[in-house]
C-alpha positions as CSV (number, residue, x, y, z in Angstrom):
1,M,48.8,19.9,32.7
2,P,46.5,17.8,34.9
3,H,42.8,18.1,34.5
4,D,40.2,18.7,37.2
5,P,38.8,15.3,38.5
6,A,35.2,16.4,37.8
7,F,36.2,17.3,34.2
8,E,37.9,14.0,33.8
9,K,34.8,12.1,35.0
10,V,32.6,14.0,32.5
11,R,35.2,13.3,29.7
12,R,35.1,9.6,30.4
13,K,31.3,9.6,30.3
14,M,31.3,11.4,27.0
15,V,33.8,8.9,25.5
16,R,31.7,6.0,26.7
17,L,28.6,7.7,25.2
18,L,30.4,8.2,21.9
19,G,31.4,4.5,21.8
20,V,27.9,3.3,22.5
21,S,26.5,5.7,19.8
22,I,29.0,4.5,17.2
23,A,28.1,0.9,18.0
24,V,24.3,1.5,17.7
25,L,24.9,3.3,14.3
26,F,27.0,0.4,13.1
27,V,24.4,-2.2,14.1
28,G,21.7,-0.1,12.3
29,L,23.8,0.2,9.2
30,I,24.4,-3.6,9.1
31,A,20.6,-4.2,9.5
32,V,19.8,-1.9,6.6
33,L,22.4,-3.3,4.3
34,S,21.4,-6.9,5.0
35,A,17.7,-6.0,4.4
36,V,18.7,-4.5,1.0
37,V,20.7,-7.6,0.1
38,Y,17.9,-9.9,1.1
39,R,15.4,-8.0,-1.0
40,T,17.5,-7.8,-4.1
41,S,18.7,-11.4,-4.1
42,D,15.3,-13.0,-4.0
43,A,15.8,-15.9,-6.5
44,K,12.1,-16.1,-7.4
45,D,12.1,-12.6,-8.9
46,D,15.4,-12.9,-10.7
47,A,13.8,-14.7,-13.6
48,R,11.4,-11.7,-14.3
49,A,13.8,-8.9,-13.2
50,G,14.2,-7.7,-16.8
51,G,10.4,-7.7,-17.4
52,T,10.7,-10.4,-20.1
53,L,8.6,-13.5,-20.5
54,P,9.3,-16.6,-22.5
55,P,7.9,-16.7,-26.1
56,L,4.2,-17.2,-26.3
57,A,2.8,-19.6,-29.0
58,I,-0.4,-18.1,-30.4
59,G,-0.4,-20.0,-33.7
60,A,1.0,-19.4,-37.1
61,G,-0.6,-16.4,-38.8
62,A,-2.5,-15.4,-35.7
63,R,-2.2,-11.8,-34.4
64,I,-2.9,-10.1,-31.0
65,T,-5.7,-7.5,-31.5
66,S,-5.9,-6.2,-27.9
67,S,-4.6,-6.7,-24.4
68,A,-5.5,-5.8,-20.8
69,L,-3.5,-6.0,-17.6
70,D,-4.7,-6.7,-14.1
71,G,-2.0,-7.2,-11.5
72,D,0.0,-10.3,-12.3
73,Q,-2.4,-11.3,-15.2
74,A,-2.8,-10.3,-18.8
75,L,-5.7,-10.9,-21.1
76,L,-4.9,-11.1,-24.8
77,T,-7.4,-11.2,-27.6
78,V,-5.9,-13.3,-30.5
79,E,-7.4,-13.3,-34.0
80,R,-6.8,-16.7,-35.6
81,T,-6.2,-17.2,-39.3
82,D,-9.7,-18.8,-39.7
83,G,-11.3,-15.5,-38.5
84,G,-12.2,-16.8,-35.0
85,Q,-10.9,-15.3,-31.8
86,D,-9.3,-16.7,-28.6
87,L,-8.9,-15.0,-25.3
88,L,-5.6,-16.0,-23.6
89,L,-5.2,-15.4,-19.9
90,L,-1.5,-15.2,-19.0
91,D,0.1,-15.5,-15.6
92,L,2.8,-12.9,-15.7
93,R,4.7,-14.3,-12.7
94,S,5.3,-17.7,-14.3
95,G,5.0,-16.7,-18.0
96,T,2.4,-19.4,-18.7
97,V,-1.0,-19.5,-20.3
98,A,-3.4,-19.8,-17.4
99,A,-6.5,-20.3,-19.6
100,R,-7.5,-20.2,-23.3
101,Y,-11.1,-19.3,-24.1
102,P,-12.3,-19.7,-27.7
103,V,-14.8,-17.1,-28.8
104,Q,-17.5,-18.3,-31.1
105,A,-20.1,-16.2,-32.8
106,T,-23.6,-17.3,-32.2
107,P,-26.7,-15.9,-33.9
108,V,-28.6,-13.4,-31.8
109,A,-32.3,-13.7,-31.6
110,A,-34.3,-10.7,-32.7
111,P,-35.8,-8.8,-29.8
112,A,-39.5,-9.3,-29.2
113,P,-41.7,-6.4,-30.4
114,I,-42.9,-4.1,-27.6
115,G,-46.5,-3.3,-27.3
116,N,-48.8,-5.3,-29.6
């Protein structure tokens, strides 16, 4: 049964529109998948993906008494075996000690009397 020429023209336009729509969706899907693969295969973050750092040497008998986090840095208070303390600033991206600050007790001067 032959179709009306006007109907056939509309049908061809709809088939062309369907082909263009499928092509655009396919290109979008490829773009999203490649962005996901790019983000997940970043080699720099693979070393820390599990959230683990290499072992940190704080000294035999020393213990960590407190910690604080700020972005990609951590500050650890370490009590040494001799009773002194160290502050360790860690770079969490590289897993290295960025700085070590020994804490020394110094005598505090008595406050001056007020008034007389």
